[in-house]
C-alpha positions in Angstrom: 0.1 -0.1 -0.1 1.3 3.3 -0.8 1.1 6.2 2.1 -1.4 8.0 -0.1 -3.7 4.9 -0.2 -3.4 4.4 3.6 -4.3 8.3 4.0 -7.1 7.9 1.6 -8.5 4.8 3.5 -8.1 6.6 6.9 -10.0 9.7 5.5 -12.9 7.4 4.3 -13.2 5.4 7.5 -13.2 8.6 9.7 -16.0 9.8 7.5 -18.2 6.8 8.2 -16.8 7.1 11.8 -15.9 3.3 12.1 -13.3 3.0 14.8 -12.4 -0.7 14.0 -11.5 0.3 10.5 -9.5 3.3 11.9 -7.3 1.0 14.0 -6.7 -1.2 11.1 -5.6 1.3 8.8 -3.2 3.0 11.4 -1.8 -0.6 12.0 -1.0 -0.9 8.3 0.7 2.4 8.3 2.8 1.6 11.5 4.3 -1.6 10.4 8.0 -1.8 11.3 10.5 -1.9 8.4 11.5 -5.4 7.4 15.1 -6.4 7.6 17.1 -6.5 4.2 19.9 -8.8 3.1 22.0 -9.2 0.2 20.3 -11.6 -2.3 21.5 -12.9 -5.7 18.5 -13.6 -8.2 19.3 -16.1 -10.6 16.9 -15.5 -13.9 16.6 -18.4 -16.2 14.7 -17.5 -19.4 12.7 -19.8 -21.9 15.6 -19.1 -24.4 18.0 -20.9 -22.0 19.9 -17.7 -21.0 20.6 -17.2 -17.5 21.2 -13.7 -15.6 22.4 -13.1 -12.2 21.3 -10.0 -10.4 22.5 -9.0 -6.9 20.0 -7.0 -4.8 19.7 -5.8 -1.3 16.1 -6.3 -0.2 13.8 -8.1 2.1 13.5 -11.6 0.9 10.0 -12.0 1.8 8.9 -8.8 0.1 10.9 -9.6 -3.0 9.2 -13.1 -3.4 5.8 -11.5 -3.0 6.7 -8.7 -5.6 8.0 -11.3 -7.9 4.9 -13.6 -7.6 2.7 -10.4 -8.0 4.4 -9.8 -11.3 4.2 -13.3 -12.6 0.4 -13.3 -11.7 -0.4 -10.2 -13.1 2.1 -10.4 -16.1 3.4 -6.7 -15.2 7.0 -6.0 -15.6 9.5 -6.0 -12.8 11.0 -2.9 -12.6 14.4 -2.1 -10.9 14.3 1.7 -10.8 17.0 2.1 -8.3 19.6 0.0 -10.3 22.3 1.8 -12.3 21.0 1.9 -15.0 17.6 1.1 -14.3 16.2 -1.9 -15.9 12.9 -4.1 -16.1 12.3 -7.8 -16.5 9.2 -9.0 -18.4 7.9 -12.0 -16.6 6.5 -13.5 -19.8 10.0 -14.5 -21.0 11.1 -16.0 -17.5 11.1 -19.7 -16.9 12.4 -19.8 -13.3 13.9 -17.3 -10.7 16.1 -18.7 -7.9 17.2 -16.9 -4.9 20.5 -17.2 -2.9 21.0 -15.3 0.2 24.5 -14.1 1.3 
């Protein structure tokens, strides 16, 4: 959830004055940051090429994002990489994670 989305939900909940939903929205907003670690993503494509990507991220969060990308068909965008790049999940056969 983006911060704007959480704020919007809180405003909507306050309009209807439902305390249970207000507390739930505040709990979502107050979740602590997840621990990050260095992860190697090994991407295997259908054309048999293999790519290794090193990333510092939370493993559970990364798995959720990749799974969501495969489910929706949306590209995985790595905007903080230098240079930024994206991976189209339609061409990916398998992704393996290795923690360091």
